[in-house]
C-alpha positions in Angstrom: -14.0 11.2 -13.9 -12.7 8.1 -12.2 -10.0 8.4 -9.6 -6.7 7.5 -10.8 -5.7 4.2 -10.1 -2.4 2.6 -9.3 -0.7 -0.2 -11.1 2.1 -2.1 -9.4 4.0 -4.4 -11.9 5.0 -7.9 -11.2 7.8 -9.3 -9.0 10.4 -8.5 -11.6 9.6 -4.6 -11.1 13.1 -3.0 -9.9 12.6 -1.6 -6.5 13.6 2.0 -7.7 10.6 1.8 -9.9 7.9 1.9 -7.1 6.0 4.8 -7.8 3.6 6.9 -5.7 -0.2 6.8 -7.0 -1.7 10.1 -6.8 -4.0 10.4 -3.6 -7.7 10.4 -3.5 -7.5 12.5 -0.4 -5.0 14.3 1.4 -5.5 16.7 4.4 -3.2 18.3 7.1 -4.1 17.2 10.9 -4.4 20.3 12.7 -4.5 18.8 16.1 -1.4 16.8 15.0 1.1 19.4 14.0 3.3 18.2 11.1 1.1 15.1 10.3 -1.1 14.6 7.5 -3.6 11.9 6.4 -3.6 10.3 2.7 -5.8 8.0 1.1 -4.9 6.1 -2.1 -6.1 3.3 -4.2 -3.9 0.6 -5.2 -4.7 -1.8 -8.2 -2.6 -5.0 -8.6 -3.1 -7.0 -11.8 -3.1 -10.8 -11.9 0.0 -11.9 -10.3 1.2 -8.4 -9.5 3.2 -7.6 -6.5 5.2 -4.7 -5.1 9.2 -5.1 -4.0 10.2 -4.7 -0.5 9.4 -1.2 0.9 8.4 0.6 4.0 6.0 3.5 4.7 7.6 5.5 7.8 3.7 5.8 8.6 0.7 4.2 10.1 -1.0 2.5 7.3 -4.4 0.7 7.2 -5.4 -1.2 4.1 -8.9 -2.1 3.1 -9.5 -4.7 0.5 -12.1 -3.7 -2.2 -11.7 -6.4 -4.6 -10.0 -9.7 -4.9 -7.5 -11.3 -2.6 -4.1 -9.9 -1.6 -1.1 -11.5 0.4 0.6 -8.9 2.9 3.4 -9.5 5.1 5.8 -7.3 7.3 9.3 -8.7 8.4 9.2 -11.0 11.4 5.4 -11.6 11.1 3.6 -14.5 9.1 1.9 -13.5 5.8 -1.9 -12.8 5.7 -4.2 -13.4 2.7 -7.0 -10.9 2.9 -10.4 -10.7 0.8 -12.9 -8.2 0.3 -13.8 -6.2 3.4 -10.8 -7.4 5.4 -8.1 -4.8 6.7 -4.2 -4.9 7.3 -2.2 -2.7 9.5 1.6 -1.6 9.3 3.3 0.4 12.0 6.0 3.0 10.9 8.9 1.1 11.7 7.6 -2.2 9.6 9.1 -3.4 6.5 6.8 -4.6 4.2 8.1 -7.8 2.6 5.2 -9.0 0.7 2.6 -7.2 -0.9 0.8 -9.2 -3.8 -2.3 -10.3 -5.5 -2.9 -13.7 -4.4 -4.7 -14.5 -7.8 -2.7 -15.2 -11.2 -6.0 -14.6 -13.0 -8.1 -11.7 -11.4 -7.0 -8.1 -10.4 -7.0 -7.0 -6.7 -7.9 -3.6 -5.4 -7.3 -2.0 -2.1 -7.4 1.4 -0.3 -4.5 2.4 1.6 -4.9 4.9 4.4 -1.7 6.8 5.7 -0.9 8.9 8.8 2.4 10.2 8.2 4.6 13.4 8.4 3.6 16.1 6.1 5.2 16.0 3.0 7.1 12.8 3.6 6.8 10.1 0.7 4.5 7.6 1.3 6.6 4.4 0.2 10.4 4.2 0.4 12.3 1.3 -1.4 14.0 -1.1 0.8 17.1 -2.7 -0.7 
């Protein structure tokens, strides 16, 4: 059985509709009480993007396929290709997360270290 993939809709997607994909891996961190690590796979269709959000977590993104453009508030955007990474701090507001291609999908892994039971993604108005 293939892992569940998460499809983020195009820019017109209302912020409230930002769903959370099923984790590929999730585990409590016994040496960091109250913290857990979670790994999810995100698939962006051609031209797909996410609305502004935050994670309230340390997040590392690793690109598996295609090219994605990422930006957090007050920092320049970065366009990443296969094998490249992106880091978000818990206080960062993720202002841009989009597939850099209008014709090919993009796929990446997102690795979170967060408070146990807290949502991975929180919409930002």
